[in-house]
C-alpha positions as CSV (number, residue, x, y, z in Angstrom):
1,M,22.9,82.9,85.2
2,I,23.3,85.2,82.1
3,G,20.0,85.5,80.2
4,C,19.3,85.9,76.6
5,P,18.0,89.4,75.7
6,N,15.7,87.9,73.0
7,C,14.0,85.1,74.9
8,G,15.3,85.2,78.5
9,N,16.7,81.6,78.5
10,K,20.2,80.8,79.7
11,L,23.2,81.7,77.6
12,V,26.1,79.2,77.5
13,F,29.6,79.4,76.1
14,D,29.8,77.7,72.7
15,V,33.2,76.1,72.0
16,E,33.2,76.1,68.3
17,S,32.2,79.7,67.8
18,Q,33.9,81.0,71.0
19,K,30.7,83.1,71.7
20,M,27.8,82.9,74.0
21,N,24.9,80.9,72.6
22,C,21.2,80.7,73.5
23,R,20.3,77.1,72.8
24,Y,16.5,78.0,72.8
25,C,16.5,80.6,70.1
26,G,19.9,80.0,68.6
27,T,21.3,83.6,68.9
28,Y,25.0,84.1,69.3
29,Y,26.6,87.0,71.3
30,L,30.2,88.2,71.8
31,I,31.6,87.6,75.2
32,S,32.1,91.4,75.7
33,E,28.4,91.9,75.0
34,A,27.1,89.0,77.2
35,S,29.3,90.0,80.2
36,K,27.4,93.4,80.4
37,W,24.1,91.7,80.9
38,S,25.1,89.4,83.7
39,K,23.2,90.0,87.0
40,D,24.7,86.9,88.6
41,A,26.7,87.2,91.8
42,F,29.6,85.9,89.9
43,E,30.0,89.3,88.2
44,Q,32.1,91.4,90.6
45,T,34.3,94.5,90.3
46,E,38.0,94.1,89.6
47,E,38.8,95.1,93.2
48,Q,36.8,92.1,94.6
49,E,38.6,88.8,94.6
50,G,35.7,86.6,95.7
51,M,32.6,85.4,93.9
52,E,29.6,83.6,95.1
53,V,28.9,80.1,93.6
54,T,26.7,77.2,94.1
55,T,28.8,74.2,95.4
56,F,27.8,70.6,95.3
57,T,29.4,68.3,97.7
58,C,29.5,64.5,97.3
59,S,28.4,62.5,100.3
60,Q,30.6,59.6,99.4
61,C,34.1,61.2,98.8
62,G,33.6,64.7,99.9
63,A,34.7,66.2,96.5
64,E,33.2,69.5,95.6
65,I,32.1,71.0,92.3
66,S,30.7,74.3,91.4
67,A,28.0,75.1,88.9
68,D,25.3,77.7,88.0
69,S,22.6,78.1,90.5
70,D,20.0,76.6,88.2
71,E,22.0,73.4,87.6
72,A,21.3,70.1,89.3
73,V,24.3,67.8,89.7
74,T,23.2,64.2,90.1
75,W,26.5,62.3,90.1
76,C,30.0,62.9,91.4
77,S,32.7,63.4,88.7
78,Y,35.5,62.2,90.9
79,C,34.1,59.0,92.5
80,G,31.4,58.1,90.1
81,S,28.8,58.0,92.9
82,P,25.2,58.4,91.7
83,A,24.2,59.6,95.3
84,T,22.4,62.9,95.5
85,L,24.9,65.7,96.1
86,T,24.1,68.4,98.7
87,S,24.3,72.0,97.5
88,R,25.0,75.3,99.2
89,L,26.0,78.8,98.3
90,T,29.6,79.6,99.0
91,R,32.3,82.1,98.2
92,M,35.5,81.2,96.3
93,R,38.4,83.2,95.1
94,R,37.9,84.9,91.7
95,P,40.5,83.5,89.2
96,D,42.9,85.9,87.5
97,V,42.9,84.3,84.0
98,V,41.0,81.5,82.1
99,V,41.8,79.3,79.2
100,P,38.5,78.8,77.4
101,F,37.4,75.3,76.0
102,R,38.6,75.0,72.4
103,R,37.9,71.3,72.0
104,S,34.3,70.4,71.7
105,H,32.4,67.7,73.5
106,D,32.0,65.7,70.3
107,E,35.7,65.8,69.6
108,C,36.3,64.4,73.1
109,V,33.9,61.6,72.7
110,A,35.2,60.7,69.2
111,L,38.9,60.6,70.5
112,Y,37.9,58.5,73.5
113,R,36.0,55.9,71.4
114,H,39.0,55.7,69.1
115,E,41.3,55.0,72.1
116,A,38.8,52.6,73.5
117,R,38.6,50.4,70.4
118,K,42.3,49.5,71.0
119,Q,41.7,48.2,74.5
120,I,40.7,44.6,73.9
121,Y,40.7,43.7,77.6
122,A,38.8,46.7,79.0
123,P,35.3,46.1,80.4
124,R,32.5,46.6,77.8
125,A,30.7,48.6,80.5
126,M,33.4,51.3,80.6
127,I,33.7,51.4,76.8
128,N,30.0,52.0,76.6
129,H,30.1,54.5,79.4
130,G,32.3,56.9,77.3
131,T,29.3,58.5,75.5
132,A,28.1,62.1,75.3
133,D,26.5,61.8,78.7
134,G,29.6,60.3,80.3
135,F,31.9,63.3,79.8
136,R,31.5,66.6,81.8
137,G,33.3,69.8,81.0
138,I,35.1,71.1,84.1
139,Y,37.3,74.1,84.6
140,M,40.1,73.0,86.9
141,P,42.1,75.5,89.1
142,Y,45.8,75.9,88.4
143,W,48.4,78.1,89.9
144,T,50.6,79.6,87.2
145,Y,54.0,81.1,88.0
146,D,56.0,83.9,86.2
147,I,59.6,83.7,87.2
148,S,62.3,86.2,86.4
149,R,65.9,86.1,87.6
150,K,69.2,88.0,87.2
151,G,72.6,87.2,88.6
152,P,75.8,85.4,88.0
153,Y,76.1,81.8,87.1
154,D,79.0,79.3,87.7
155,F,78.8,75.9,86.1
156,L,81.2,73.0,86.0
157,G,81.6,71.0,82.9
158,E,83.4,67.9,81.7
159,V,84.3,66.7,78.2
160,I,86.0,63.3,77.4
161,E,88.6,63.8,74.7
162,S,90.9,61.3,72.9
163,N,94.6,62.2,72.7
164,S,97.2,61.2,70.2
165,N,98.0,58.0,72.3
166,E,94.3,57.0,71.9
167,Y,93.7,57.4,75.7
168,N,90.5,59.1,76.9
169,V,91.3,62.2,78.8
170,S,88.8,64.1,81.0
171,V,88.9,67.9,80.5
172,Q,87.0,69.9,83.0
173,Y,85.8,73.5,82.5
174,R,84.2,76.2,84.6
175,M,81.6,78.3,82.8
176,T,80.8,81.8,84.4
177,G,78.9,84.8,83.3
178,E,75.7,86.8,83.8
179,L,72.2,85.3,83.5
180,N,69.0,87.1,82.8
181,S,66.1,84.7,82.5
182,N,62.3,85.1,82.2
183,Y,59.6,82.4,82.0
184,N,55.9,82.7,82.2
185,G,53.3,80.1,82.6
186,L,54.8,77.3,84.6
187,S,51.7,75.7,86.2
188,H,50.5,73.2,88.7
189,D,46.9,72.1,89.5
190,A,45.5,73.7,92.6
191,S,42.9,71.1,93.6
192,Q,43.3,68.0,95.9
193,T,40.4,66.4,94.1
194,F,42.2,66.3,90.8
195,D,44.8,63.6,90.9
196,D,48.3,65.0,90.1
197,F,49.2,61.9,88.1
198,V,46.2,62.5,85.8
199,S,46.7,66.2,85.5
200,E,50.4,65.8,84.5
201,R,49.3,63.4,81.7
202,I,47.2,66.0,79.8
203,A,49.6,69.0,80.4
204,P,50.5,71.5,79.1
205,Y,48.0,74.2,78.2
206,Y,48.8,76.9,75.7
207,F,49.9,80.0,77.6
208,S,49.0,82.2,74.6
209,N,45.3,81.2,74.9
210,Q,45.0,82.7,78.4
211,K,42.4,85.5,78.7
212,P,41.4,87.8,81.7
213,F,38.8,85.9,83.7
214,N,35.2,86.4,82.7
215,I,32.3,84.4,84.1
216,C,30.8,84.0,80.6
217,Y,33.4,81.3,79.8
218,L,32.1,79.2,82.7
219,N,28.5,79.3,81.7
220,G,27.4,75.8,80.6
221,F,30.4,74.2,82.3
222,Y,31.3,73.1,85.8
223,A,34.2,74.4,87.9
224,N,36.4,73.2,90.8
225,A,37.6,75.5,93.4
226,A,41.3,75.9,94.4
227,D,41.9,74.3,97.9
228,Q,45.7,74.6,97.8
229,D,47.8,77.7,98.4
230,D,50.2,78.8,95.7
231,K,53.2,78.4,98.0
232,V,52.6,74.7,98.3
233,Y,53.9,74.1,94.8
234,R,56.7,76.6,94.6
235,A,59.5,74.1,95.4
236,S,58.2,71.8,92.7
237,I,58.0,74.6,90.1
238,L,61.5,75.8,90.9
239,K,62.8,72.2,90.5
240,T,61.1,72.1,87.1
241,E,62.6,75.4,86.2
242,A,66.1,74.2,87.2
243,E,65.8,71.2,84.9
244,L,64.7,73.4,82.0
245,I,67.6,75.8,82.5
246,Y,70.1,72.9,82.5
247,T,68.6,71.8,79.1
248,D,69.1,75.4,77.9
249,A,72.7,75.6,79.2
250,Y,73.5,72.2,77.7
251,A,72.4,73.3,74.3
252,K,74.3,76.6,74.4
253,F,77.5,75.2,76.0
254,S,77.4,71.7,74.6
255,G,81.1,71.9,73.8
256,Y,81.9,72.3,77.5
257,G,79.7,69.5,78.8
258,P,78.0,71.3,81.7
259,K,77.1,68.8,84.5
260,E,73.5,68.7,85.6
261,T,74.3,68.4,89.2
262,S,76.6,71.4,89.0
263,V,74.0,73.5,87.2
264,L,71.2,72.6,89.6
265,S,73.3,73.1,92.7
266,S,74.8,76.4,91.7
267,L,71.4,77.9,91.0
268,A,69.9,78.8,94.4
269,V,66.8,79.6,92.4
270,Q,66.4,78.4,88.8
271,G,64.8,79.7,85.6
272,Y,64.0,78.9,82.0
273,G,64.3,80.8,78.8
274,A,67.6,81.9,80.0
275,G,69.7,84.6,78.3
276,F,73.3,84.1,78.9
277,N,74.4,87.8,78.6
278,S,78.1,87.2,79.1
279,F,80.2,84.1,79.1
280,S,83.7,83.0,80.0
281,W,85.3,79.6,80.4
282,R,88.4,78.4,82.2
283,E,89.9,74.9,82.1
284,V,90.3,73.4,85.7
285,D,92.1,70.5,87.1
286,E,92.3,68.8,90.5
287,I,94.5,71.6,91.9
288,G,92.5,74.6,90.9
289,V,91.7,77.0,88.0
290,K,94.1,77.5,85.1
291,K,94.3,80.9,83.6
292,P,93.0,81.3,80.0
293,A,95.7,81.2,77.3
294,E,96.7,84.5,75.9
295,D,95.1,83.7,72.5
296,D,91.8,82.9,74.2
297,P,89.2,85.0,72.5
298,D,87.0,85.0,75.5
299,K,89.5,86.2,78.0
300,D,88.2,89.7,78.3
301,L,84.6,88.7,79.0
302,N,83.1,89.2,82.4
303,V,84.4,86.5,84.7
304,W,82.4,85.4,87.8
305,D,83.8,86.6,91.2
306,S,83.4,84.2,94.1
307,E,82.6,87.2,96.4
308,D,79.4,87.9,94.4
309,E,78.1,84.4,94.9
310,T,75.1,85.5,96.9
311,R,74.2,88.3,94.5
312,R,71.0,87.1,92.8
313,D,67.8,88.8,92.0
314,V,64.7,86.5,91.7
315,A,61.0,87.4,91.4
316,V,58.2,84.8,91.5
317,K,54.7,85.9,90.7
318,S,51.6,83.6,90.9
319,K,48.2,83.8,89.3
320,L,45.1,81.7,89.7
321,A,43.9,80.3,86.5
322,M,41.1,78.1,85.2
323,F,42.0,75.4,82.7
324,P,39.5,73.4,80.7
325,V,39.2,69.6,81.1
326,W,36.8,67.1,79.7
327,F,36.3,64.6,82.5
328,M,34.7,61.2,82.8
329,S,34.9,58.7,85.8
330,Y,34.1,55.0,85.8
331,R,33.5,53.4,89.2
332,W,34.1,49.8,89.9
333,G,34.1,48.6,93.5
334,D,36.0,51.1,95.7
335,R,38.2,52.3,92.8
336,V,37.7,54.8,90.0
337,S,39.2,55.0,86.5
338,Y,39.4,58.3,84.7
339,A,39.3,59.4,81.1
340,T,40.4,63.1,80.7
341,M,41.0,65.3,77.8
342,N,42.8,68.7,77.7
343,G,40.0,71.0,76.5
344,D,42.6,73.4,75.1
345,T,45.0,71.1,73.2
346,G,43.0,67.9,72.8
347,K,45.6,65.8,74.6
348,M,43.8,62.7,76.1
349,Y,44.7,60.4,78.9
350,S,42.5,57.4,79.6
351,E,42.8,54.7,82.2
352,F,41.4,51.3,81.1
353,P,41.2,48.5,83.7
354,A,41.3,44.9,82.4
355,S,38.4,42.6,82.6
356,P,39.5,39.1,83.9
357,K,36.9,37.3,81.9
358,R,37.8,39.1,78.7
359,F,41.6,38.4,79.4
360,L,40.9,34.7,80.1
361,G,38.8,34.3,77.0
362,I,41.2,36.1,74.6
363,S,44.1,34.1,76.2
364,L,42.5,30.8,75.7
365,L,41.8,31.7,72.0
366,T,45.4,32.5,71.6
367,A,46.8,29.5,73.5
368,I,44.8,26.7,72.1
369,P,45.9,27.1,68.5
370,L,49.5,27.5,69.6
371,F,49.2,24.2,71.7
372,F,47.8,22.2,68.8
373,L,50.5,23.6,66.5
374,I,53.3,22.4,68.8
375,Y,51.5,19.1,69.5
376,F,51.2,18.1,65.8
377,L,54.6,19.3,64.8
378,Y,56.7,17.7,67.6
379,T,56.7,14.8,69.9
380,L,56.3,16.5,73.3
381,T,58.8,14.9,75.8
382,P,58.2,15.3,79.6
383,E,61.4,17.4,79.9
384,Y,60.2,19.7,77.1
385,V,56.8,20.2,78.7
386,L,58.4,21.0,82.1
387,F,60.8,23.4,80.3
388,L,57.9,25.3,78.7
389,A,56.3,25.6,82.1
390,L,59.5,27.0,83.6
391,M,59.8,29.5,80.7
392,S,56.2,30.7,81.4
393,V,57.1,31.1,85.1
394,I,60.1,33.3,84.1
395,G,58.0,35.4,81.7
396,A,55.2,35.8,84.3
397,S,57.8,36.9,86.9
398,A,59.2,39.6,84.6
399,M,55.7,40.9,83.8
400,F,54.8,40.9,87.5
401,R,57.9,42.9,88.4
402,S,57.2,45.5,85.7
403,E,53.7,46.0,87.1
404,V,55.0,46.3,90.7
405,V,57.5,49.0,89.5
406,D,54.9,51.0,87.9
407,I,52.5,50.8,90.7
408,F,55.3,51.9,93.2
409,R,56.2,54.9,91.0
410,R,52.6,56.0,90.8
411,Q,51.8,55.5,94.5
412,Y,54.8,57.5,95.5
413,H,54.7,59.9,92.5
414,I,58.2,59.0,91.3
415,N,59.0,60.1,87.8
416,M,60.8,57.7,85.5
417,Q,64.5,58.5,85.3
418,A,66.6,58.4,82.1
419,G,67.2,54.8,81.0
420,T,64.3,53.3,83.0
421,K,61.5,54.1,80.6
422,P,59.2,51.3,79.8
423,M,59.8,49.2,76.7
424,K,57.8,50.1,73.7
425,P,54.9,47.7,72.9
426,K,56.3,46.9,69.4
427,R,59.7,45.9,70.9
428,K,57.9,43.8,73.6
429,M,55.9,42.0,70.9
430,F,59.1,41.4,68.8
431,L,60.9,39.8,71.9
432,V,57.9,37.7,72.6
433,L,57.7,36.4,69.1
434,C,61.5,35.7,69.2
435,L,61.1,33.7,72.4
436,I,58.1,31.7,71.0
437,A,60.2,30.9,67.8
438,L,63.2,29.7,70.0
439,L,60.9,27.5,72.1
440,M,59.4,25.9,69.0
441,L,62.9,25.2,67.7
442,I,64.1,23.5,70.9
443,P,63.0,20.0,69.8
444,V,65.0,20.5,66.6
445,I,68.0,21.7,68.6
446,E,67.6,18.6,70.9
447,L,67.6,16.2,68.0
448,W,70.7,17.9,66.5
449,L,72.7,17.8,69.8
450,A,71.8,14.2,70.3
451,T,72.7,13.1,66.8
452,Y,75.9,15.1,66.0
453,I,77.4,16.0,69.4
454,G,76.1,13.4,71.7
455,I,74.8,15.9,74.3
456,R,71.4,15.5,75.9
457,I,69.5,18.8,76.1
458,R,68.5,17.9,79.7
459,Y,71.8,19.4,80.8
460,I,70.9,22.7,79.1
461,Y,67.6,22.5,80.9
462,I,69.4,22.0,84.3
463,I,71.7,25.1,83.7
464,V,68.7,27.2,82.7
465,A,66.6,26.1,85.7
466,V,69.5,26.7,88.2
467,I,70.2,30.2,86.8
468,A,66.4,30.9,86.8
469,A,66.1,29.8,90.4
470,L,69.0,32.0,91.6
471,L,67.8,35.0,89.6
472,L,64.2,34.6,91.0
473,I,65.6,34.4,94.6
474,V,67.6,37.6,94.0
475,R,64.5,39.3,92.5
476,F,62.4,38.3,95.4
477,I,65.0,39.8,97.9
478,N,65.4,43.0,95.8
479,M,61.7,43.6,95.3
480,R,61.0,43.1,98.9
481,S,63.6,45.6,100.0
482,T,62.9,48.2,97.3
483,Y,59.1,48.0,96.7
484,G,58.0,46.6,100.1
485,G,56.1,49.8,100.8
486,I,53.4,49.5,98.2
487,V,49.9,48.6,99.3
488,D,47.2,46.4,97.7
489,V,49.7,44.0,96.0
490,R,50.4,40.5,97.3
491,M,54.0,40.7,96.1
492,D,55.9,38.3,98.5
493,A,53.6,35.3,98.1
494,V,53.8,35.4,94.3
495,N,57.6,35.9,94.2
496,I,58.2,33.0,96.7
497,L,56.1,30.7,94.5
498,F,58.1,31.8,91.3
499,A,61.4,31.0,93.0
500,A,60.2,27.7,94.5
501,L,58.9,26.5,91.2
502,A,62.2,27.3,89.4
503,F,64.1,25.5,92.2
504,A,61.8,22.5,91.9
505,C,62.4,22.3,88.1
506,A,66.2,22.3,88.6
507,V,65.9,19.5,91.1
508,I,63.7,17.5,88.7
509,F,66.0,18.0,85.8
510,I,69.0,16.9,87.9
511,W,67.1,13.9,89.5
512,N,65.8,12.8,86.1
513,P,63.1,10.5,87.5
514,A,61.9,7.5,85.4
515,S,58.2,8.3,85.9
516,D,56.8,10.9,83.5
517,T,54.1,11.7,86.0
518,V,56.5,13.7,88.1
519,Y,57.3,16.0,85.2
520,Y,53.7,16.5,84.2
521,T,52.6,17.1,87.8
522,L,55.2,19.8,88.3
523,A,54.3,21.3,84.9
524,C,50.6,21.5,86.0
525,G,51.6,23.1,89.2
526,S,53.7,25.6,87.3
527,V,50.7,26.5,85.1
528,A,48.5,26.9,88.1
529,V,51.0,29.4,89.7
530,V,51.2,31.2,86.4
531,C,47.4,31.5,86.3
532,L,47.6,32.8,89.9
533,S,50.2,35.3,89.0
534,V,48.2,36.4,85.9
535,S,45.2,37.0,88.1
536,E,47.4,39.0,90.5
537,L,48.8,40.8,87.4
538,I,45.3,41.9,86.3
539,R,44.5,43.0,89.8
540,S,47.7,44.9,90.1
541,Y,47.3,46.4,86.6
542,N,43.7,47.5,87.6
543,I,45.3,49.2,90.7
544,L,47.7,50.9,88.4
545,S,44.9,52.2,86.0
546,S,42.8,53.5,88.8
547,V,42.7,55.5,92.1
548,R,40.8,55.2,95.4
549,P,39.1,58.5,95.7
550,K,40.4,60.7,98.5
551,Q,38.1,61.3,101.4
552,F,37.9,65.0,102.1
553,N,36.5,66.5,105.3
554,R,35.4,63.0,106.6
555,S,36.6,61.7,109.9
556,G,38.2,58.3,109.6
557,G,38.3,58.6,105.7
558,E,41.4,57.2,103.9
559,E,43.9,59.5,102.3
560,D,45.3,56.7,100.1
561,N,45.8,57.7,96.5
562,A,47.0,54.4,95.1
């Protein structure tokens, strides 16, 4: 603890003033001044890497958090358990740099409340939990990497051009030269406790705001110790670096169309912020390399020599950093939802589970007026009612698959590839409104077809039902083979019911029974299955918006990070 020279009470780091503040007498001190008065075991000489801290361990999930020796931690930030945490003195590695908190506690709460107001299905208990007492300022450990590289590069490129005969011709290029790259500040969180999915959502931190580590910045906050070695994340960091240098190369050599696979494979180790010191290109074909034309202005530039392929000078340096995070956990059952804010940039990521009761209530308030609107505008035929039920089954199946894909990506930490990003909410709403409008126009279309063309719309219903049944069967097989590894989602049962209902609707439309009871019975069954799938959707969505806390240092504990 660093005491105030005036009154002896504890000094804490004040975010707004970026100074040390005594909350008792209100005096402010510069960081450089306060660090001289510290008698705490944190304050070590530069040669000493370790520092002594008070560590609190959760008896439920095993997570650890460090604080001042005079602090009392009464609840776990990671699993939300109110159980009493055990404390002990321990020694942790002294960080090299720190990014101080620049976003205040009040800013964090205000931003969370703003986001929470948009979540109409979120539990009220979680919304109310996001108050001043719910958020805790924690310094999270990160490994930061400085990477520099010198050496030759050899990229293949391809450009599609149109010739005079209006044919598309593929022209391939080879780009070679010398590369000198430097990048500082690539980072990855160094704590098993802090879920990677969450940490990625609030990145990055401003590298320019890093300061040499000083214990003063931690006063008044909590800290998490690094429990992962810097070498664990080097492969991931180098992959990120490779992707960034491809972006750099494509911007510089866009006229030659460098291929991403060629760029990544040709760089044994990759970099960002690349300086292409020399550059030469040669047009290539299936046989080999064509020599540059005599009038090629780049013909005298340094050309890569295949014998120098292994010549590459790469340096990777790592530092342990402390980055600021405002952190709140909300526990429900055996799962936890998090709300986190980057204490440096103010970027927030919140996970809001859905309350089944609120979802049901809002859905009924929406469905009842729509039902009466259709009821009073049109005469509802049995075929039309069954067709509406079939469309609801198709819509529910599409939503269910979307949630399963997102859960699969999160459970296995798979990034979304280009072209597979989720549809924007506004576009989703537009498509839903278009579908509703089309369904409401079907009775009008049916009357027009019967009056002017003499075709009964039942035949269209048959075609739609048969296509839907086939597509849902294919979807069931595809999802079972592709996403069968996910846990906590009853995928097979729901997809089988979807396909069976679509097949039954097709049979009924073809059979065309005289009794209306058959239509209404199957329509009620479809609605029941849709309700079941919606219930499973909510459950799977809640899985997506939460995690099961990892069990650390506990025999028999689960390692699942769903």
